[in-house]
C-alpha positions as CSV (number, residue, x, y, z in Angstrom):
1,M,-76.4,59.5,40.7
2,P,-75.1,59.7,37.4
3,A,-77.1,59.9,34.3
4,F,-77.9,57.1,32.0
5,G,-77.4,54.5,34.7
6,L,-73.7,54.4,34.7
7,M,-71.9,54.1,37.9
8,P,-69.0,56.3,38.5
9,I,-65.7,54.6,37.9
10,S,-63.1,55.5,40.2
11,Y,-59.7,56.4,38.9
12,R,-58.3,53.8,41.2
13,A,-60.2,51.0,39.5
14,I,-59.0,52.3,36.1
15,G,-55.4,52.3,37.4
16,V,-55.7,48.8,38.7
17,A,-57.2,47.7,35.4
18,V,-54.4,49.3,33.5
19,L,-51.8,47.9,35.8
20,L,-53.3,44.4,35.4
21,A,-53.2,44.8,31.6
22,I,-49.6,45.9,31.8
23,V,-48.7,43.0,34.0
24,A,-50.6,40.5,31.8
25,G,-48.9,42.0,28.7
26,G,-45.5,41.9,30.3
27,A,-46.1,38.3,31.4
28,A,-47.0,37.4,27.9
29,A,-44.0,39.2,26.5
30,L,-41.8,37.6,29.2
31,S,-43.3,34.2,28.3
32,W,-42.6,34.9,24.6
33,H,-39.0,36.0,25.5
34,I,-38.4,32.9,27.6
35,Q,-39.8,30.6,24.8
36,D,-37.6,32.5,22.3
37,W,-34.6,32.0,24.5
38,R,-35.3,28.3,24.9
39,Y,-35.5,27.8,21.1
40,G,-32.3,29.8,20.7
41,R,-30.6,27.5,23.2
42,Q,-31.9,24.4,21.5
43,L,-30.7,25.7,18.2
44,A,-27.3,26.4,19.7
45,D,-27.1,23.0,21.3
46,L,-28.1,21.4,17.9
47,A,-25.4,23.4,16.1
48,K,-22.8,22.4,18.7
49,T,-23.8,18.7,18.3
50,Q,-23.6,18.9,14.6
51,A,-20.2,20.7,14.7
52,E,-18.9,17.9,17.1
53,A,-20.2,15.2,14.7
54,L,-18.6,16.9,11.7
55,N,-15.4,17.2,13.6
56,Q,-15.4,13.5,14.5
57,L,-16.1,12.6,10.9
58,T,-13.2,14.8,9.8
59,L,-10.9,13.2,12.3
60,A,-12.0,9.7,11.2
61,A,-11.4,10.5,7.6
62,A,-8.0,12.0,8.4
63,N,-7.1,8.9,10.4
64,Q,-8.2,6.6,7.5
65,Q,-6.2,8.7,5.0
66,R,-3.2,8.5,7.2
67,A,-3.5,4.7,7.6
68,E,-3.8,4.4,3.8
69,Q,-0.7,6.5,3.3
70,D,1.1,4.4,5.8
71,K,0.1,1.2,4.0
72,R,1.2,2.7,0.7
73,L,4.5,3.8,2.1
74,A,5.1,0.4,3.6
75,L,4.3,-1.3,0.3
76,E,6.6,1.1,-1.5
77,Q,9.4,0.3,0.9
78,R,8.8,-3.5,0.5
79,L,8.8,-3.1,-3.2
80,Q,12.0,-1.1,-3.1
81,A,13.7,-3.6,-0.9
82,S,12.6,-6.4,-3.3
83,D,13.8,-4.4,-6.3
84,Q,17.2,-4.0,-4.6
85,T,17.4,-7.7,-3.8
86,Y,16.6,-8.8,-7.4
87,S,18.8,-6.1,-8.9
88,K,21.7,-7.4,-6.8
89,A,20.9,-11.0,-7.8
90,L,20.8,-9.9,-11.4
91,S,24.1,-8.0,-11.2
92,D,25.7,-11.0,-9.3
93,A,24.5,-13.4,-12.0
94,Q,25.8,-11.1,-14.8
95,R,29.2,-10.8,-13.0
96,D,29.4,-14.6,-12.5
97,Q,28.6,-15.1,-16.2
98,G,31.2,-12.6,-17.2
99,R,33.8,-14.3,-15.1
100,L,32.9,-17.6,-16.6
101,R,33.1,-16.2,-20.2
102,D,36.6,-14.7,-19.3
103,R,37.8,-18.1,-18.0
104,L,36.5,-19.8,-21.1
105,A,38.2,-17.2,-23.3
106,T,41.6,-17.6,-21.6
107,A,41.4,-21.4,-21.7
108,D,41.5,-21.4,-17.9
109,L,38.3,-23.4,-18.1
110,R,37.0,-25.9,-20.6
111,L,33.5,-27.2,-20.8
112,S,32.9,-30.8,-21.6
113,V,29.9,-33.0,-21.9
114,L,29.3,-36.7,-20.9
115,V,29.2,-38.9,-23.9
116,D,27.2,-42.1,-24.0
117,P,29.8,-45.0,-23.7
118,S,28.0,-47.0,-26.4
119,D,28.5,-44.1,-28.8
120,A,32.2,-43.9,-28.0
121,D,32.6,-47.6,-28.7
122,A,30.8,-47.2,-32.0
123,G,33.7,-45.3,-33.4
124,S,32.9,-41.7,-32.6
125,G,36.6,-41.0,-32.1
126,V,36.1,-39.6,-28.6
127,S,38.6,-41.0,-26.0
128,A,37.6,-42.0,-22.5
129,A,38.9,-39.5,-20.0
130,S,39.3,-40.7,-16.6
131,G,41.4,-39.5,-13.8
132,A,41.6,-37.7,-10.5
133,G,39.1,-35.0,-9.6
134,G,36.3,-37.3,-8.6
135,M,35.4,-38.6,-12.1
136,V,34.1,-42.1,-12.3
137,H,36.5,-44.5,-14.0
138,G,35.6,-45.1,-17.6
139,T,33.4,-42.0,-18.0
140,V,33.6,-40.6,-21.5
141,R,33.7,-36.9,-21.9
142,A,34.0,-34.6,-24.9
143,R,35.4,-31.1,-24.8
144,L,33.4,-28.3,-26.3
145,E,34.9,-25.8,-28.7
146,P,35.3,-22.4,-27.0
147,A,32.8,-20.7,-29.4
148,H,30.2,-23.3,-28.5
149,A,30.9,-22.9,-24.9
150,Q,30.5,-19.2,-25.2
151,R,27.1,-19.7,-26.8
152,I,26.0,-22.0,-24.1
153,I,27.1,-19.5,-21.4
154,G,25.2,-16.8,-23.3
155,I,22.0,-19.0,-23.2
156,T,22.4,-19.8,-19.5
157,D,23.0,-16.1,-18.9
158,A,19.7,-15.2,-20.6
159,G,18.0,-18.0,-18.7
160,D,19.3,-16.7,-15.4
161,R,18.2,-13.2,-16.1
162,G,14.8,-14.5,-17.1
163,L,14.4,-16.5,-13.9
164,I,15.5,-13.5,-11.8
165,A,13.1,-11.2,-13.6
166,L,10.3,-13.8,-13.0
167,Q,11.1,-14.0,-9.3
168,A,11.0,-10.2,-9.1
169,C,7.6,-10.1,-10.8
170,Q,6.3,-12.8,-8.5
171,A,7.6,-10.9,-5.4
172,Y,5.9,-7.8,-6.7
173,V,2.6,-9.5,-7.2
174,R,2.8,-11.0,-3.7
175,A,3.6,-7.7,-2.2
176,L,0.6,-6.1,-3.9
177,A,-1.7,-8.9,-2.9
178,R,-1.0,-8.3,0.8
């Protein structure tokens, strides 16, 4: 028997104890490694989800920007078409006014005004002009001097240009309001 009341420990028992300690330590290390792997996987899944969400937001923003650009382009095209329409109307009106001025200058056309018959009877010196061409019998007309006719044509030309510009402005505002 051994001294001091100790029992002899066999090498086999020590080996089993060491082996159990190694297995327990390995299991703990394995458990730690598995837990670390799970967290890593969760972080990777989270990063993937965030990347997909960011990608979707980027695509949505790009689509919205493209839609806004398409709207702006459509508006620009409508405004350009409107501008061309009113520019053509303005040039047509100016051309017509120029022709009218030319006809007045060459005496090809004379402007006249209706005169109140009661004024003609009062001695205004204006003769009644009646004849073919659809005029009512007895209608009194007075011819305008060419210079006065030119001034009247100038006034109507400015009025026409003003009306065309107003229509263009109104079309522009309507196009923007859409």
